[in-house]
VOGU-829114 format. One record per atom (N, C-alpha, C): atom name; x, y, z; residue number from 1; residue in one letter. Coordinates in nm, 4 decimals, decimal comma. Layout:
atom; c1; c2; c3; nr; rest
CA; X; Y; Z; NUM; A .
...
This chain:
atom; c1; c2; c3; nr; rest
N; 2,3578; -0,0210; 1,4257; 1; X .
CA; 2,3620; 0,1044; 1,3535; 1; X .
C; 2,3069; 0,0892; 1,2121; 1; X .
N; 2,3378; -0,0217; 1,1494; 2; X .
CA; 2,2902; -0,0440; 1,0131; 2; X .
C; 2,1378; -0,0596; 1,0118; 2; X .
N; 2,0839; -0,1297; 1,1122; 3; X .
CA; 1,9388; -0,1486; 1,1163; 3; X .
C; 1,8657; -0,0164; 1,1385; 3; X .
N; 1,9226; 0,0704; 1,2207; 4; X .
CA; 1,8599; 0,2007; 1,2428; 4; X .
C; 1,8579; 0,2818; 1,1142; 4; X .
N; 1,9642; 0,2737; 1,0378; 5; X .
CA; 1,9692; 0,3444; 0,9095; 5; X .
C; 1,8693; 0,2850; 0,8113; 5; X .
N; 1,8575; 0,1529; 0,8108; 6; X .
CA; 1,7644; 0,0862; 0,7199; 6; X .
C; 1,6203; 0,1256; 0,7504; 6; X .
N; 1,5838; 0,1260; 0,8768; 7; X .
CA; 1,4466; 0,1591; 0,9133; 7; X .
C; 1,4168; 0,3077; 0,8962; 7; X .
N; 1,5166; 0,3919; 0,9099; 8; X .
CA; 1,4962; 0,5352; 0,8918; 8; X .
C; 1,4972; 0,5741; 0,7451; 8; X .
N; 1,5515; 0,4901; 0,6598; 9; X .
CA; 1,5692; 0,5255; 0,5194; 9; X .
C; 1,4386; 0,5229; 0,4416; 9; X .
N; 1,3458; 0,4402; 0,4792; 10; X .
CA; 1,2232; 0,4273; 0,4017; 10; X .
C; 1,1051; 0,4885; 0,4763; 10; X .
N; 1,0263; 0,5642; 0,4013; 11; X .
CA; 0,9065; 0,6236; 0,4619; 11; X .
C; 0,7848; 0,5355; 0,4413; 11; X .
N; 0,8039; 0,4186; 0,3816; 12; X .
CA; 0,6915; 0,3327; 0,3455; 12; X .
C; 0,6735; 0,2133; 0,4389; 12; X .
N; 0,7412; 0,2078; 0,5504; 13; X .
CA; 0,7267; 0,0955; 0,6436; 13; X .
C; 0,5866; 0,0904; 0,7034; 13; X .
N; 0,5201; 0,2026; 0,7149; 14; X .
CA; 0,3864; 0,2073; 0,7746; 14; X .
C; 0,2758; 0,1716; 0,6760; 14; X .
N; 0,3070; 0,1598; 0,5475; 15; X .
CA; 0,2060; 0,1406; 0,4444; 15; X .
C; 0,1222; 0,0135; 0,4617; 15; X .
N; 0,1804; -0,1050; 0,4874; 16; X .
CA; 0,0943; -0,2234; 0,5050; 16; X .
C; -0,0029; -0,2108; 0,6226; 16; X .
N; 0,0418; -0,1506; 0,7312; 17; X .
CA; -0,0456; -0,1335; 0,8474; 17; X .
C; -0,1567; -0,0325; 0,8193; 17; X .
N; -0,1242; 0,0706; 0,7437; 18; X .
CA; -0,2242; 0,1701; 0,7080; 18; X .
C; -0,3298; 0,1112; 0,6152; 18; X .
N; -0,2873; 0,0320; 0,5183; 19; X .
CA; -0,3823; -0,0342; 0,4276; 19; X .
C; -0,4706; -0,1311; 0,5051; 19; X .
N; -0,4131; -0,2057; 0,5965; 20; X .
CA; -0,4898; -0,2980; 0,6781; 20; X .
C; -0,5930; -0,2244; 0,7639; 20; X .
N; -0,5534; -0,1143; 0,8261; 21; X .
CA; -0,6455; -0,0388; 0,9104; 21; X .
C; -0,7592; 0,0213; 0,8286; 21; X .
N; -0,7273; 0,0776; 0,7140; 22; X .
CA; -0,8307; 0,1364; 0,6288; 22; X .
C; -0,9272; 0,0285; 0,5810; 22; X .
N; -0,8735; -0,0860; 0,5390; 23; X .
CA; -0,9584; -0,1951; 0,4916; 23; X .
C; -1,0484; -0,2469; 0,6026; 23; X .
N; -0,9941; -0,2588; 0,7219; 24; X .
CA; -1,0726; -0,3095; 0,8350; 24; X .
C; -1,1856; -0,2144; 0,8709; 24; X .
N; -1,1577; -0,0859; 0,8769; 25; X .
CA; -1,2614; 0,0117; 0,9114; 25; X .
C; -1,3680; 0,0175; 0,8024; 25; X .
N; -1,3264; 0,0160; 0,6761; 26; X .
CA; -1,4243; 0,0196; 0,5671; 26; X .
C; -1,5137; -0,1041; 0,5705; 26; X .
N; -1,4533; -0,2197; 0,5922; 27; X .
CA; -1,5315; -0,3432; 0,5961; 27; X .
C; -1,6250; -0,3469; 0,7164; 27; X .
N; -1,5814; -0,2924; 0,8282; 28; X .
CA; -1,6654; -0,2927; 0,9483; 28; X .
C; -1,7867; -0,2021; 0,9325; 28; X .
N; -1,7777; -0,1024; 0,8448; 29; X .
CA; -1,8947; -0,0170; 0,8222; 29; X .
C; -1,9964; -0,0837; 0,7313; 29; X .
N; -1,9561; -0,1906; 0,6628; 30; X .
CA; -2,0449; -0,2571; 0,5677; 30; X .
C; -2,1092; -0,3843; 0,6225; 30; X .
N; -2,0425; -0,4522; 0,7137; 31; X .
CA; -2,0882; -0,5837; 0,7607; 31; X .
C; -2,0947; -0,5868; 0,9126; 31; X .
N; -2,1727; -0,6839; 0,9653; 32; X .
CA; -2,1873; -0,6997; 1,1097; 32; X .
C; -2,1163; -0,8234; 1,1632; 32; X .
N; -2,1064; -0,9287; 1,0839; 33; X .
CA; -2,0420; -1,0519; 1,1283; 33; X .
C; -1,8903; -1,0416; 1,1090; 33; X .
N; -1,8157; -1,0973; 1,2080; 34; X .
CA; -1,6698; -1,0863; 1,2036; 34; X .
C; -1,6092; -1,1605; 1,0855; 34; X .
N; -1,6650; -1,2754; 1,0486; 35; X .
CA; -1,6076; -1,3489; 0,9357; 35; X .
C; -1,6242; -1,2714; 0,8050; 35; X .
N; -1,7372; -1,2036; 0,7888; 36; X .
CA; -1,7572; -1,1207; 0,6700; 36; X .
C; -1,6659; -0,9984; 0,6718; 36; X .
N; -1,6452; -0,9406; 0,7901; 37; X .
CA; -1,5560; -0,8245; 0,8017; 37; X .
C; -1,4138; -0,8639; 0,7638; 37; X .
N; -1,3649; -0,9755; 0,8169; 38; X .
CA; -1,2269; -1,0161; 0,7886; 38; X .
C; -1,2070; -1,0575; 0,6429; 38; X .
N; -1,3050; -1,1252; 0,5843; 39; X .
CA; -1,2894; -1,1641; 0,4440; 39; X .
C; -1,2936; -1,0417; 0,3534; 39; X .
N; -1,3781; -0,9463; 0,3837; 40; X .
CA; -1,3831; -0,8238; 0,3030; 40; X .
C; -1,2595; -0,7371; 0,3267; 40; X .
N; -1,2052; -0,7399; 0,4470; 41; X .
CA; -1,0796; -0,6695; 0,4740; 41; X .
C; -0,9679; -0,7248; 0,3873; 41; X .
N; -0,9600; -0,8557; 0,3775; 42; X .
CA; -0,8581; -0,9181; 0,2935; 42; X .
C; -0,8768; -0,8782; 0,1472; 42; X .
N; -1,0002; -0,8803; 0,1000; 43; X .
CA; -1,0268; -0,8434; -0,0400; 43; X .
C; -0,9893; -0,6977; -0,0685; 43; X .
N; -1,0291; -0,6070; 0,0216; 44; X .
CA; -0,9967; -0,4658; 0,0011; 44; X .
C; -0,8472; -0,4411; 0,0117; 44; X .
N; -0,7805; -0,5132; 0,1012; 45; X .
CA; -0,6356; -0,4987; 0,1119; 45; X .
C; -0,5655; -0,5401; -0,0161; 45; X .
N; -0,6085; -0,6512; -0,0744; 46; X .
CA; -0,5507; -0,6972; -0,2009; 46; X .
C; -0,5779; -0,5959; -0,3114; 46; X .
N; -0,6978; -0,5419; -0,3164; 47; X .
CA; -0,7316; -0,4422; -0,4193; 47; X .
C; -0,6458; -0,3167; -0,4054; 47; X .
N; -0,6298; -0,2681; -0,2826; 48; X .
CA; -0,5509; -0,1463; -0,2626; 48; X .
C; -0,4040; -0,1688; -0,2956; 48; X .
N; -0,3488; -0,2827; -0,2524; 49; X .
CA; -0,2094; -0,3118; -0,2853; 49; X .
C; -0,1913; -0,3281; -0,4363; 49; X .
N; -0,2868; -0,3914; -0,5019; 50; X .
CA; -0,2795; -0,4054; -0,6471; 50; X .
C; -0,2855; -0,2717; -0,7182; 50; X .
N; -0,3726; -0,1832; -0,6706; 51; X .
CA; -0,3830; -0,0505; -0,7291; 51; X .
C; -0,2529; 0,0277; -0,7109; 51; X .
N; -0,1983; 0,0236; -0,5901; 52; X .
CA; -0,0719; 0,0947; -0,5655; 52; X .
C; 0,0428; 0,0349; -0,6455; 52; X .
N; 0,0436; -0,0968; -0,6626; 53; X .
CA; 0,1459; -0,1610; -0,7433; 53; X .
C; 0,1336; -0,1189; -0,8893; 53; X .
N; 0,0118; -0,1102; -0,9399; 54; X .
CA; -0,0086; -0,0666; -1,0784; 54; X .
C; 0,0387; 0,0771; -1,0982; 54; X .
N; 0,0075; 0,1652; -1,0038; 55; X .
CA; 0,0539; 0,3037; -1,0119; 55; X .
C; 0,2063; 0,3086; -1,0079; 55; X .
N; 0,2681; 0,2284; -0,9220; 56; X .
CA; 0,4141; 0,2232; -0,9127; 56; X .
C; 0,4757; 0,1801; -1,0453; 56; X .
N; 0,4194; 0,0766; -1,1062; 57; X .
CA; 0,4738; 0,0259; -1,2331; 57; X .
C; 0,4607; 0,1310; -1,3429; 57; X .
N; 0,3466; 0,1980; -1,3509; 58; X .
CA; 0,3282; 0,3020; -1,4519; 58; X .
C; 0,4289; 0,4149; -1,4322; 58; X .
N; 0,4452; 0,4604; -1,3088; 59; X .
CA; 0,5401; 0,5681; -1,2824; 59; X .
C; 0,6840; 0,5249; -1,3074; 59; X .
N; 0,7153; 0,4005; -1,2776; 60; X .
CA; 0,8497; 0,3493; -1,3019; 60; X .
C; 0,8793; 0,3441; -1,4516; 60; X .
N; 0,7820; 0,2973; -1,5302; 61; X .
CA; 0,8000; 0,2919; -1,6759; 61; X .
C; 0,8140; 0,4324; -1,7335; 61; X .
N; 0,7333; 0,5261; -1,6859; 62; X .
CA; 0,7444; 0,6642; -1,7326; 62; X .
C; 0,8812; 0,7212; -1,6976; 62; X .
N; 0,9314; 0,6905; -1,5785; 63; X .
CA; 1,0634; 0,7419; -1,5408; 63; X .
C; 1,1741; 0,6793; -1,6245; 63; X .
N; 1,1556; 0,5576; -1,6720; 64; X .
CA; 1,2549; 0,4967; -1,7606; 64; X .
C; 1,2485; 0,5571; -1,9009; 64; X .
N; 1,1288; 0,5871; -1,9477; 65; X .
CA; 1,1129; 0,6419; -2,0820; 65; X .
C; 1,1548; 0,7886; -2,0903; 65; X .
N; 1,1265; 0,8640; -1,9871; 66; X .
CA; 1,1570; 1,0063; -1,9844; 66; X .
C; 1,2416; 1,0400; -1,8625; 66; X .
N; 1,3700; 1,0098; -1,8660; 67; X .
CA; 1,4539; 1,0400; -1,7498; 67; X .
C; 1,4699; 1,1914; -1,7320; 67; X .
N; 1,4905; 1,2321; -1,6086; 68; X .
CA; 1,5086; 1,3741; -1,5794; 68; X .
C; 1,6444; 1,4190; -1,6323; 68; X .
N; 1,6458; 1,5307; -1,6968; 69; X .
CA; 1,7733; 1,5849; -1,7458; 69; X .
C; 1,8214; 1,6894; -1,6462; 69; X .
N; 1,9484; 1,6850; -1,6177; 70; X .
CA; 2,0047; 1,7827; -1,5221; 70; X .
C; 2,0700; 1,8942; -1,6011; 70; X .
N; 2,0000; 2,0058; -1,6083; 71; X .
CA; 2,0511; 2,1197; -1,6832; 71; X .
C; 2,0778; 2,2352; -1,5926; 71; X .
């Protein structure tokens, strides 16, 4: 029961698979050799995760500086 609640609680469980799929498709449109596709997939995956992490940190800092007031 606890595991079902844990998996249902987060809407972000699909995010790593989605980033991987997007990176793979983008890389496959650019290269023909499998080794080049996989290496570029890894690079794009790291870039996308880094970008999302940076956005998360900025939003987290903003939420700490300007907390919502309940009026």
